[in-house]
N, C-alpha and C positions, 0 to 999 in steps of 0.2 A: 244444447246450447252451453251448458256448463262444461261439457267435455271440450268443446271448441275453445272456450275461454282459457281452460287449463293448458291446452295445447299451445295457444298463442302466448300465454305467459311463460311457459317453458322455452318456447322458441326465442322470445325476447331476452330471457335470462341467459340463454346460451350465447347469443350475439354479444351481450355486454361482457360475458365471461371471457370470450375470445379477445375482445378489445382490452380488457383488463390485463390479460396475460401478456399480450404483445406490447403493452404500455408500461404501467406503473410497476407491476410485479416483475416484469422483465428487467427494468432498470434497477429495482431493489435487489434482485439476485446478483446482478453485476457488481453493485456497490458492496454487497455483503461479502462476496467472494474476494474482491480486491482488498477490502479491509482485513479479512483473515490473512491473506498472503502478505500484505504489507507488515502487519504486526508480527507475524511469525518470522519472516526473514529479517526484520529489523532487530529482533532479539538476538539472532545469531551473529550479527555484525558488532555486538558489544565488545567482543574479544579484540578485534582490530583497533577499535577506538581506545580501549584501555591500554593497549600496547603503545600506541603512538603518544597518548597523553603521558604515560609513564616515562617514555624516552625524553620528551620535552622537559619534564620535571627533573629527570636525572642529569641533563646537561646544565641545569641551573644550580646544581649543588655547589656550594661554596661561593656563589655570587651574592651581591648585595640585595637583589630583589627576590630572593628565594621565598620570603614570606608572602609577597604579592602573588608569585606564581602558585603557591599553595592555595591562596585564596581563590584564584581562577580555577584550580583543580577542584576545589570544593563546590564552586558554582556549577561546573560541568557535571560533577557527580550528582548534584541535586537535580539537574535537568534530566539526566538519564534515570535517576530514581523515580522521578515523576512519570516519565514515560513507562517505566516498568510497572508502576502501580496502576496506571491506566490500562495497560495491556492485561495485567492480572485480573482486574475487574471485568474487562471485556470478555475474557474467556471463562472466568468463573461464573459470572451471572448469565452468560449465554444470551445476552440481550442484543441479538443481531437485527431486531426489528428496526432499531434506530441507527442503522449502518451509516446513513448519510451524516448524522451528527457525530458519529465516531470518526468519520473521515475528517470532519472539521477539527476535532480534537487532535487527530494525528497530524494534520497540517500545521496546527499551532505549535505542537511539540517540535516538529521538524524545523520550523522557522526559528524557534528558540534555540535549538541545538546549533543551527547554522550561525546564529548571532554569537553564541558563546564560543564556538570554535574559532570564528573570525576574530573575536576579541582577544584571543591569545596573542595577537601581534602587539597589543597594548602592553603586555607583560614580558614578552620574549624578544621584542625588537631591540637590537643593539645597533646604534648609529655607527657607521663606518666599518662595521663588521659584516662584510658582504657574504662570507661563508655561512655565518649564522643566519643571516637573512634568507639566503637561498635554501638552507636546510629547513627553516620554518615554512617557507613557501612550498617546498617539496612535500613536507609532512602533511600540510593542509590539503595539498593537491591529492594525496593518497586518500585522505579522509573524504574529500569531495567526490572523487571517482567512485569509491565504494558506496558512499551514501546515495548518490544520484542513481547508481545502478539498482540499488535496493529499492529506491522510491520510484522506479521506472513505471510501475503500473499506474501511478497517479501523477500526472504532469504537474499539477498544482503543488504537490509536495516537493517534487524535484526543483521546480522554479523557486519556491519559497525558501528552501534550504540554500540554494545557490545565491539568491539575493541577500539573505541574511548573512551569509559567509562573506560575500564581497563587501557589503556595506560596512561591516565592522573590521574587516582586514585591511582595507586600503588606507585609511587615514594616517597611520604612522609612516607608511612608505611615501605617500604623497606630501606629507608635511616635513619630511626630512630635508627637502631642498637639494637632494643629491640625485643626480641623473641616473646613476647606476641603481640606486634603491628604487627610484620611480620606475625604471625599466623592469625590475624584478616584479614589482606590484602589478604593472600592466600585463606582463607575460602571464602571471598567475590568473589575472582576470580573464584574459583571452582563453586560457586553457579551460577555466570553469565554464565560460559561456559556450565554448565549443562542445564540451562534454554534455552540458545541459540540453543543447539543441539536438545533439545526436541521440541522447537517451529519451527525450520527449517523443521523437519520431518512432523510436523502437517501442516505447510504451504504448503509443497509439495502436501499433500492430498487435501487441499483446492483448490490449483491451478489446480489439475487434475479434481476436481469436476466442477470447472468453465469451463475448457476446454471441458469436456464431455457435459455440458449443452449447450454451444455455438455450439458445433458440432452437437448435436441433433437438434437444431433449424435450422442449415444450411441444414441438411438432410431432415428435414420436409419441408422446402421451396423447396428443389430439388424434393422431391416426388410430391408435389403439382404441380410443373412446368411440370414434366413428365406426370402427370395425365391430365392436362388441356391444354397443349401446345404440338404442334408437335415437335418431337425430331430434325428434320432436318431444318424445316423452322422457328421454334420458333413462330408459329402463333397459335391463339386459335383454339381448336378443338371442335367437336360437344358436348363433355361432358361438357366443360365450358359453351357452349351456353345453354345446358339443365339446368345446375346448376343456371345460371343467370336468365333463364326464370322461373324456379320454385320459385326462390327467389322473382322475381317481381310479380308472381301470388299470393304468400302468402301475400306480402305487399298490393296488390290491394284488396284482400279479407278482410284483417284486416281493411283497411281504407275505404272499400266499394267504390272504385273508379276504373276507367278503367286504363289499362296500357298505 
C-alpha cells in the first residue's frame, strides 16, 4: 500500500512538472533570454547615439541657444547613464529570476530615451530654417530606425520609444503655423509609425523562433528523461546503466586503465 502511494505521488509530481515546464518556466526562459539580448544589443548602439547627439551640438556652436542645447545633452547623457547603471546591475548581480521586472525597467528607460530624443526639437528647432528642420528630422529618424530595430524583440519597448519620440518631437513643428514645417513633422511621424509596425511584426517572428528553440530543448530533455528514467518512480533504468557503462569502457580503453 505504501509503495502504491509513493508511485501515485511521483506520477502526480511528474504531471505537474510537465505543466510547469510548458507554462511558467517556459515563459520565464523566453523573458530572460529576450532581456539579455535587449540589454546587450542596446549597449552596442550607444556609439551611434553619441555620434548623432554630438553632430547636433556641433551645429549649434556659435548660436544663441547653445547653453540650452548643452542642457538637453546633459539630460540625454543622464538618461543613458541610468540605462548603463541598470544594465551593469543586471549582469553583475545575475538576478535573471525577475526578468519580467527587468523588462519593465527596460521599457521605462526606452520611453524616457524616446521622450528626451524627441524633446531635442524644443532646443534645435529654427523657425523658417527648413534645411535645419529637415536635418533634425533626418537625424532623429536615424536614431528611431536604429533604436526600434534594437528593441525589435520586445514590441512594447519599440512602441513606447516611438510614442515618446513622436509626442515630444511634434509640438514645435505643429505650433509653427508653417505648412512646410508641419509637413516635415507629419512625414517624420509617418516614417516612425511605418518603421514601428514593420519592426513589431519582425519582432513577433523572432520571439516565436526563440520560443520554439526553448521548447525544443525542453522536449529534448523530456525525451532523454523518458528514455533513461522510469516514468513512475523517476529512477534510472537499465538503458541509462548500459549507456554509462559503455561510456566508462570507452574512457578506460582510451586511457588504458581499469574502470
